[in-house]
N, C-alpha and C positions, 0 to 999 in steps of 0.2 A: 792674619797670615796669607789669606787669599789675595789680598790687595797687592802683594808683592809681584805676583804673576802679571796682573794687569798693569802695574806700574812699568815693569820690565818691557812688557809688550808695547806700550806706548813709546817708551824710549827708543825701542828698536824701530818702531815705525818712523819716528822723527829722524833718527839716525840714518836710516835707509833713504828717507826722502831727501835729506841734506846731501848724502853721499852721491846719489844720482844726479842731483842738481849741479853739483861741482864738476861731475864729469860730463856735463852738457847733455844729459838724457832728455828724451822726449817724455811725454805723459806716460806712455806705456813702460818705459824704463823706470820711471819714478815709482809707478805702482808696483812693479815687480820687486824692485830693491826694497821697498817699504814693506811688502809681504814677506820677504825671505828674512829680513833683518828682524821683523816683528815676530815671526815664528820662532827663530833662533834665540832671540832674548826672552821670549816666554818661556822656551824650554829651559833656558838657564835659570829664570826665576822659579821654575817648578822645582828643579834640583835643589836650589837654595832653600825654598820653602819646606821640601822634604827633609833636608838636612837640619833646619832649624826645629822642625817639629820632632825629629828624631833626638836631637840633643836637649831639648827642654821637657821630653816626657818624664814622668816620675817612675822610678823603679818599682816593679812590683815583686814582693817578696814571698 
């Protein structure tokens, strides 16, 4: 399950890099976009991981 967070972070990094490149940004812009998108997507991946863990846990009686 932890790989979901890493996967989302990598996707976010690439998404931010491509987004800054399309807007004509320099290397600092690309680094900033990649960092922000990476953190945002990692956070989304964290919530998805928590949700999946919560849904798949076995009930205790």
